[in-house]
ZAROTOR-839229 format. One record per residue: residue in one letter; x, z, y of N, C-alpha, C, O, CB in turn. Coordinates in pm, whole numbers, plus 50000, padded with zeros to 5 digits. Each point is the difference from the previous one (the first is absolute). Glycine has a CB too. Layout:
BEGIN
aXZYXZYXZYXZYXZY/...
This chain:
BEGIN
x434959179773491498965009850034498624993549982499794988750045501775023150119/x497514995249772498664994649978499215000750129500365006950095499705000149664/x498824985350242499155000050121499425013750026499835004050116499634972149843/x500225031449933499465013650019501045009050064499685008150087498824988949715/x502765001550156501075008250057500184996750147500195009050082500944992149694/x498824986050257500124995950140498895006150085500255004450112500844974349813/x497685021550020498875005750074500195014850024499685005150107498844977849794/x502035024249995500215014450016501055002650107499875009550078499514994249681/x501654988150246501045001750101499444997450139500315007250095501434986049738/x497424996350179499394996550128499125011250051500095003750117499994972449820/x499085029449976499095010750040500765012450043499635006650097498664984349746/x502805012350083500735012250028500734999450135500355010450056499914992949699/x499994984450297500714998850127499085001250121500505000650113501144985049771/x497065014850097499075001650112499955014850038499575008249919499064971750006/x501795023850197500005014150040498595005849998499014992850021503025003150120/x497895017149835498695006650003499515000850145500804999750094499775013749698/x498134987550224499395001350132500055014750041499505008649928498994971350032/x502105023050154500155013750046499385001650138500014990950083502105011449782/x497355009750158499445003350130501104999050106501085005649983497205009649909/x501444977650217500984998750106500894987849990500784997350091499185026949923/x499944968449875500774987649989499674990750116498874999650047501185002649702/x500964990350296499794989950103500114986349935501084995949956499855019250227/x497944977849809499934987649924499224989450076499235002950091500915010249697/x500094974450172499124989350044498735000649915499965006849898502014978650176/x497015007549969498765000049922500214994149861499425004949903499294993150310/x502124991649775500254993949870500735009849908499645001249882500454976150227/x500925029749943500735009949920499075011349958500045004649886502084989850237/x497045010049970499055010749971499064996149888499815007749905500344999850332/x499264980749773499074995449896500674999349864499415003949899499344983250274/x502475008049823500724998549875500235013549934499755001649880501364977950209/x499345030249987500245013449944498705007149963499905006549897502194995050239/x496914997049952498715006649977499364994949870499485007849921500214994950329/x500374984249730499364994149881500695004249871499394999649893499934981050247/x501945023549869500755003949880499975015149978500585005049904500904975250129/x497835027150056499985014649991498695005049939499084992249975502435009050225/x498435011949777498775006549953499295007250113499075007749976501954994949798/x499404995150348499425006750116498594994750026499764987949997502555015350101/x496765006049927498604996250018499694995050140499184991050017500245025849813/x501244989050272499744995450137501265001450084500555010950014497034995749966/x502864982350075501134999850093499694989750107499294990249976502375016849844/x498884995250299499774991050111501314997150071500925008249998496745000650029/x502424979650034501134996450084499514999450143499174991650036501964995349777/x499385022250269499595001050141501234998650088500885008650000497155006249940/x502014974350135501144996950087501315000249922501025005050049497735004750145/x501214984949684501204998849918500405012549926501055000149935499664983250223/x498495027449848500325012749934498965002749891498804998150022502285010950189/x499394995449673499135002649886499405014150010500715009750026500664974649831/x497325016550123499305012949994499265000749867499134991749972500625009350283/x500605008949665499365002049870499005011350012500335010850049501724980949827/x496735005950080498925009850015500245012449914500514999149888497914982350162/x501225030250005500045012649926498685001949927499034992950028502575017250140/x498344999549737498715003049937498955003450105500315006450101500885001849694/x497564987650182498965001250100498985010749962499515000349887500824975750171/x499345032750038498995010349979498614994050018499804991350084501805026649995/x497454986749842498644994950013499405004150135499214992550057500505008549692/x500655010950301499435004950125500504992250121499254997950096500565024549801/x501464973350100500594993550116500064984949988500304993050098501015027449936/x498414974449847500044985649987498914994449908499244991150040503205010350002/x497495003649836499084994249902498554999950044499324989849989502245017749838/x497975003950225498615000850043499744991650126499034992450002500855030649899/x500954978150204499804991350116500064985249964499244991950053501745025950089/x499934978849769500124985949959498714995349932499554988850023502955014149950/x496925005649943498774996549931498844998050100499174991249982501625021749815/x499174995350307498954998550102500154986650073499024993050023500885032250005/x501334971550008500274987450070499584988249913499364990750049502555019950076/x498444989749746499694988949912498504998849976499494988949982502745013849910/x497065008550108498534999549988499414992750120499164991249985500855030449884/x500434982350250499524993850125500304985050003499114991950024501245030150094/x500914974449858500384986050004499374991949886499674988350017502475018550092/x497704999649775499424993149885498574995850024499584989349957501915023749897/x497744995550215498624996550031499964987950093499194990949982500115033249989/x501594976050128500044988550093500414987349927499394989450020501185026150169/x500424985449727500494988549923498904994249911499854987849991502465022150011/x496924999049934498974995549906498914991750069499334992049935501135028249927/x499384981850268498944992950074500554989150091499264994350081499395026549910/x502654976249995500624990550092500834989749922501225001449991498855016250190/x499274972349763500754989649929500944992750095499654997150115498465000349723/x503104999650112500974993150083501135008950049500934995450066497254989750003/x501725027949898501105009150031500505006249871499334999249897499735005650334/x502105001549775500595006249881500515013950036500645001950104499984975549802/x499115032250006500485013850015501175002249906499944996249883497755011850183/x503374998249984501155003249918500295014950001499915006450105501034971049940/x499415028149839500325014249983501475000949959500364995849890497235010250045/x503264999750154501445001549971500644986749960500734999249901498835024350027/x500164966350148500554986749973501234997350087499985002350120497714989549817/x503375003450000501224996650072499774988050092499334990449962502055018749847/x499184991750312499874989350098501384995050039500855007950042496985001950044/x502404977449901501244993950049499804996450146499384989950032501225001149737/x499935017450320499794997950143501114991550062499724989850063499085032149946/x502454982349973501134992650054501245003649919499915006849898499054992550335/x502204996249813501225001849922500445014449981500795002849910499864975550172/x498865030950002500405014049992498865009449965500215012149993501544982850171/x497054999849814498855008849981499094995349889499484988850001500645016950239/x499705003249663499084997749890499275013149970500345007249906501164974449997/x497485021550179499265012549981498984998949887499704989149951500615015950291/x499185006549719498965000649898498925009550052499905011449955501754984049854/x497534999950286499045008850066498925005149905499744994149895500704993650317/x498945023249828498975006049916498804990849983499385000049894501375022550182/x498924969850026498884990649989500194988750100500665001650103497805016849821/x500954970250045500014988850093498714992049983499414999749892503124999350103/x497064994550113498924990249998500574987050057500655000150104497525017849920/x501574971149908500494987150048498914989549989499135000749913503205005550018/x497724984150160499114988549992500644990049904501154996150018497975007550219/x500144992449661500584992149892500364985850042501084995249966497605018549877/x500444979650229500234986150037500254998850149499205004650082499344987849727/x502595001550226500384998150140500215013150074499845000750121498904978149876/x501625031949929500375012550063501495000150032500674989749994497485022249885/x502374999750155501415001150039500945000449881501194997150014498075014750190/x500234991849679500855001749882499594990349891498904994450001501455029850057/x500554974049847499734991849881500395008049877500645010550010499744967950119/x499225016649755500455005749873501054990649941499744988149980498005023449980/x503444993850012501094991949948499734995949856499085005149936502525006550218/x499194979149797499844995449862500205011249900499414999749891501384977950180/x500025032449964500205011249907499115012050033500235011049951502124981350019/x496615005450113498955009950016500185010550107499295010050000500364986349769/x501295001650325500215009650108499314995450128499804988050021502395018749876/x497465003050188499524996750133501214996450086500985007450005497005008149972/x501954973050090501054995950091499404998050138499014992950016502294996149797/x499315017350287499454999750134499175012450029499855008749914500144966450077/x499475025550128499325012050046498514999949968499284991250048502405010650133/x497835007749738498565001449984499375003750135500685004950089499615002249667/x498424990550257499345003150126499875015150023500055004450115498694974149866/x501105029349913499875014650013500875006949896499994996349883497665001250205/x503105012649956500785008549910499605014450024499795004250114502144979449884/x497975024249893499695014350006501115007849931500424996449890497094998950114/x502965015350062501005009049940499495014450006499415004350099502464979949968/x498385023149823499745014449996501325006950031500944999349920497144998549909/x502015008950286501255006250044499875015149996498915005650009501594974650137/x500655026549840499995014550000499675005550138499105008350014502584991749800/x499044995350288499815005450134500514990150104500344988649967499865034949944/x499864980950213500434991350109501494996849994500464991250072497735018550066/x502574997449779501444997149988500284990049889501164996649975499345026450111/x498474972349848500174991049885500554986550042499824995650114498325016049772/x502534981850019500484986250020498854990650027500174989950068501785014749783/x496874998550096498824991550023499624999450147499464990050047499735015749725/x501115005150301499605001050140501044993550092499694996550114499075024549833/x502454977550004501084995050085500544986549952499634989650055500965034149998/x500284976349847500644987549958499014989849947500084988250035501955024949911/x497024991249971499044990549947499104994450110499674988150000500385024149781/x499564996250312499174995250110500724988850074499384990050037499565032749986/x502364979049999500774989850072500084986949923499844989250058501495029050048/x498914982749762500144987449925498654993349980499934987749997502085021649886/x496934998450104498664993949989499634993250131499414989250001499905028249830/x501024989050280499734994150131500814987250017499484989850044500035033050053/x501754977749868500884988450017499574988249913500174988450038501705027250016/x497584987549829499574989549908498544996150017499464992749918502245015649923/x497664996750265498654995550039498895004849906499004993149981502084987150119/x499095031749840498875006249930498975003650107500295007850091501195001449719/x497324985250180499055000850110499405014050020499765004250113499734972149845/x500295030849932499505013850010500765008849903500304996049887497414995850181/x502605020449978500775009449920499345013750010499875005650109502284981349928/x497435018449849499365013149995500925009849929500454997549889497254992050109/x502575021750067500845010549943499185012949991499455004750099502664984749995/x497815016149786499375013149981501115010449991500725000749901497254989249979/x502175018350227501005010750003499355012549941499335007650070501864982650136/x499025011749664499245010149926500265014150052499055007450025501044977849776/x501165018650216500305013750044499515002550142499665011350036502344988849814/x497974989550231499535001550138498474999150011499435003250104502734987049973/x497185005349814498554998450004499554989550098498985001650067500825021949868/x500974965350074499694989550096500074986349934500754997849905500145016650280/x498314976449868500044986049958500224991650125499225000750095499245003549705/x502604987850199500304990950110499734985749952500534995749898501235020350198/x497424976849978499674986249964500414991250117499425000750108498645006449741/x502964984650128500574991750105499574985449988499774994949890502175020650120/x497954978050105499714985750008501114993450080500365004750107497134999249879/x503064985249961501084992950068499434991750115499174991249979502175008249807/x499125003650335499574992550118501204997850091500665009550042497015000249943/x502604977550044501134996350087501305006149952500825004550080497604993750112/x501775002049677501255004749943500135015049988501065004949958499924975150133/x498005027549943500035014649991498825005149918498954993749995502225007550228/x499025010449713498925006449928499225009150094500555009250061500774989749724/x497384998450226499105008150082499015006849907499444993549911500814991050290/x499525028449818499085007349913498564995550023499534999350113502045020349886/x497754977549890498574997450007499275013150030500325010349942499884970249897/x498845018950250499275012150039498605000049939499374989549990501945011550224/x498195010749746498645000849945498964996950106500235002350119500555014549715/x498064978150123498914997450093499255012950031500425010949960499374965649953/x499095022250156499245011850042499465008049883499685011850015499704976150191/x500535005949677499515007049881501145005249913499775004949889498214980650116/x503255013550045501155005349927500484990849889500725004349910498455018150142/x500444964849954500384990449896501094990750054499874994650110497805006449789/x503384997350023501074990750036499784987049922499765000249880501865018850168/x498484969750023499674987149940501204990650005500634998350105496975004849963/x502714990849820501074990149995499664988150089498844996050009501755011349757/x500434987150300499804988050079500384987549921499654988950040500795024350168/x500264988549682500414988849916499014997749887499724988649965502675016250091/x497085006049888499044999249890498655005450047499725011949985502144990749844/x497304988850228498695004450049499225007349890499924995549886500064985350276/x499435030549877499235007849904500805011049932499425008549933499204971650032/x502685019750051500825010749942499975011850096500845001450088500674982049790/x497505024950102499755011650086500475012749930499915001449878498124986850228/x502485021249975500525012549944499595012050084500185000450121501754987049784/x497505022450025499785013350058501225008349961500095004949888497334993550101/x503515003150105501265007049969499765014449956500635004849906500534980650259/x497945021349903499745014049966499495001349857500425009049926499074995850314/x499624986349721499475000449863501114997449898500055006549895497714985850190/x503134998349946501104997149909500945011949989500435003649890499394972050167/x500515030350056500935011350001499455012149925500755007349934500114984550283/x497845010349792499395011749936499544997449858499525009149932499774998350292/x500854980449730499624996749863498524997349981499505000549888502395013250041/x497414983450180498574997049992499854985149968499704991950088499715026750077/x500804977949709499994985949962498634993550014499914988150027501945017049818/x497095002650136498674994350016499814994850143499414989450020499705026249804/x501414991850274499914995750139500904988050024499604990550069499885032950003/x501724976849871500924988650012499334987349948500054989550064501945026049912/x497394985649906499334988549938498814995550085499804988050019500925020149753/x498525001350278498824996750082500414992050123499354990250037499505030749882/x502234983450146500444993550123500534986049973499674990650074500885031750022/x500264976049800500514986549972498874990749956500054988050027502185021949908/x496784995449999498854991849963499214995650123499454989050002500435022949778/x500074996450321499374996150126500774988350062499404990650053499775033049984/x502154977249956500824989150052499784987149923499974989250059501705027550013/x498184984449798499794988349915498664993350027499814988249969501635022449858/x497624996950229498664994650027499904993050135498934995250037500155022849821/x502034981550217499944994150134500094984749996500484994149904500555026850186/x498484973150017500104985550015501464995850007500374989449948497415010050171/x503055008749944501424996950014500684998749865500844991149980499185020850238/x499634996849689500594999149866499534987549928500794993149936499345031850053/x498594972150022499464988149934500654987350056500314990849925497515021250036/x502374987650170500664988450061501444998749952500494989049977498035013550224/x502155008949783501385000149951500074994349858500864991849969499655028250175/x498574984449771499954994949863499724985049999500624992549925498585029949994/x499874973350166499694985850007501214991950044500254989149948497375016650104/x503124999550044501204993050049501074999349893500694989949987498795017750244/x500685003249691500975000049893499664989349895500884993549944499535031150095/x498304973849937499564990249904500214985650046500054990849918498315025750006/x501774981750207500204986650055501464996450021500324988750037497505013750072/x503085007449868501414997250022500534990149897501184996550004499105026450094/
């Protein structure tokens, strides 16, 4: 048998990736890499394959989130923004969140030799359909267990945004200040007007995050990142 024939036999023996499969992270990665599937995740050892996404319930909200985070990233050297990037969390979990922010040097996560995020980014964002979504239940538990410091969920159908901060092993919701602005405790200057984001008022979203970027706290954060 020629080497090409051996390769064809080897490839043909790898099972296809199916929704609901129960796999280890290594098995999942192997099947996923050999498939044509655009987005799949392993959550507590179970495979979830993404369905086609509507612009109204996912594409547009996702674009708003990336605009907000992108502005913060552009003014904060020493951090990295990821869009739909796979994360190797543990042996049973390999999610692909809608967005993440990580501290590049001496943060909680690293970049593997083959280009994946390994470990928990400091902030993860998910666009969820509603309060019954896996993002609100199973993913919240695994992100909490793996020490993701902040977790933001946009429940599109419910018209709500939940922003959690990990404290003493539990997720506590961040509360807006007297001006209705919610502020990250991990990324100083990452300010959000939830109402503006929900209603699509991007000019207001941009204005508020720029106010955060102009604070002394943000400048000190950047200076500290540069000294790491």
